[in-house]
C-alpha positions, 0 to 999 in steps of 0.5 A: 498488497504485492499485486498492487504495490505501486512503483516510485522513483529512486536514487542511486549513483549510476548502475551498470548491471546493478554494480556501483560505478567508479565515477558516479554521474551527478545527474543519475540516481537510483533507488533500491526498491523492495518490490518489483511491479508486475506491470507498468501500465496504469490500466493494470494497477500500476501506481493508481494513486499517482506515484508512477513518475511516467504518468500523470492523473487528472489530479495529483497529491502533495505530500500533505495529502492535498489534491491539486490539478495535474492534467486537469486545469482545475479541481471540479466541484463534486456534487451528484452523479456527474463530475466534469474536468477541463484538461490542461492545454499543451500537454503531450505524451512522451512520443509527442502525441497531444493529450485529449479527453479521448485518452482519458476516456480510453484509460478509464474504459480499459480499467472498467472493461471486464476482459482486462481483469484490472486489479483496480477495477473495483475501485472504480465501481461507482463510475458508469462511464467516462465521456469525451464530448470535446477534446478538452472536456472529460465527463464522469457519469457516476452510478451514485454520488461518490465522495472519493471520486477526486481521490480516484482521479490520480490514476495515470492516463495512457494514450487511446488505443495503446496496448493494455499488456504493454508499457504505454507512453505517459505524460509524466516527468520521466519516460520509460527507457528499459526494463530488465525483469528481476533487476532494474528499470531505467527512466529518463527525464521528460524534457518537454514536461508540462510542469517543472522539468526534473533536475535528475536526468536519469533514474535507475530503479533497482530491485532487491526484495531481501531487506538484509541484501538491500541494506548491504547494497546501500552500505556498499554504495550502490544505492543513494536511497532505500527504505529499510525496516527500522532496526536495519537503519541503525547501522546508518545513523550518525554516518557521515553523508547519510541521513535517516528519515522517519515518516509517519504512516497509516501503514499497519501490519497484522495477521490475516485469518482464513475464516473458513478454517476450523481453528482460525475461523473460531472467534474465541481463538482470534479474540484470545490472540488479540489479548495475548500478543505484546504489542508494546514489545513489538514496537520497542524491540522489533520497530525500535520505537518507530511505530505504535500499537494497532487495533484497527484498519484506520490509523489514529490521528487521521480524520476517520479513526474511531477512538472507541476501537482501541485496546491495551498495548500490554498483553492480558493472558489471563483474560485470553486463557479464560476466553479460550476455556469458555469456548471449550478450548481445553489445555492438555498435559503439554499446555497446548489446547484442543477442542472436540479433538481439534488441536489449537494449531495453525500455520502463519505465513510471512514473505521470506525476504521481509525481516520485519514480518518475520520478526512479527511472526516469531513474536506472535507465535511466542505469545500464542504459545503462552496461552496454549495455541500452537502457531507454526511459521512458514517463510515463503515466496509470494507465489507460494503464499498466493496458493495458500491464503485460503487455508493459512494465516498470513502476516499482511500489511495494508492501510491508507490515509486518503479516504476510508473507502480506500482498501477497506471496501475491498478487504471487508466487503463480501463481494471481494471474498477470496479475490487475491489480497482483497478479503483473502480471509473470506469475511462475510457480514451483511451489515458491514457490506451495507455500511461500506456501501453507504459510506461510498454512496454518499457525500455527506461527511457526517453520515460517512463518519458514522458509517465508517465508525461502525465498520471499525467497531464491527471489524473489531468485534468480529476480530477479522484481523489481529492488528499488531503495529502501525509503522513509521517508514524509515529511509536512508539517503546518501548525500545532501539533497533539497526537495525531500518532502515527507508526508503521511504515507500509505501502505503502498507508499510509493504513491505518496512516499518520501522517495516519490518526491524525486522529481523535485530533488536537487543536489544541495550544493 
């Protein structure tokens, strides 16, 4: 989640100290972004899926989710436990150093090095080592056949020997200039880029976590583009010089339950809430129609979705109440339930500046009250949320359209239980562990589909999360540009989002 939020580039009309200039520069753009990264180093989890702009991976994704060669000359065959890449010739880092296979080997070695505590280390568990037998050849030695290995090769490459704690040079279309923490990052175009040089020569990435503040700054002319919750973009629809973009996604919102706690750890409570919430109302009222009901972690319409994992968008509170009664949760005189002296009560957290999650939390609490469950809300900053995830429920977001191994392994495998935003609810199911291991350990598509269909069914049966909605990402862009290419976006959509195509943007006139 927040720790792995990748950064994408942006557009604005020049920013000095984050205030709008009187004469906007035509080759300077800035985007208002909602979340600032903790690090700009790919080794420490910065934009591992290819949206950094300062860095290139061996491969890259196009908006239609196809993989294309980047630093690699071509896409290799993936078979067995060895995958070999040949590097593109003539690529240099921003400082002028030539790219070689030693840089690639070093990058992956640092991700895998336990002492670096990389948050994406688990994503590369299949990689035993990466070798550089000659300057242009990179050999991945795998512990087992791993179908998504090319998907993982979007990781940005850093120079051999670079400081893991610093901001290294990259080979990407933009180079680092400065970072004012809590405010903005400035980038400049890489005029020696091996690909097409970007038309936008300066990018300023300005950070404003509060949705309402970001909308206000967009309206004031500080940002050329930003992403906002669906209801917040309404004020910009129909405005001259403004375009609202709605983009399909695999990005869901739901309630993460801490499973070691007496109330949220009770299956009947979780199942009853799944029956009681009004997902249809959430889509229409909170998302303004820009989304759909959610019932599991893999989005409908994607290849890996199990259509048997579904439900009703309308609530069934009679059935929800019966579920609670059968499990011993009895209603008192005030309508609130208890079991063996334990009230049916828990706290639901949400990030205070996220208006969409706040509204979803309010809706969950309201629906829960109607079946006798007392949900108490807490709008907190992320540091406070971090400390409380083992005890309190949380409105969370995840989801990826790339491969079913993405996100789901870390969210539901017991080996990740309690590791920050990976499996924060401490879900442990040996059968799910076995299925997840089988899914990432074979390249047979039919076998993988069967495994992930069963994972989805088990997650649903265990009511591990309360899935609420899938989103459409909604953007506001000022001015007329070519090169904005929408595609199906992930939760961490900086890596493949509409604004991540900024390298191709050009003024339309």
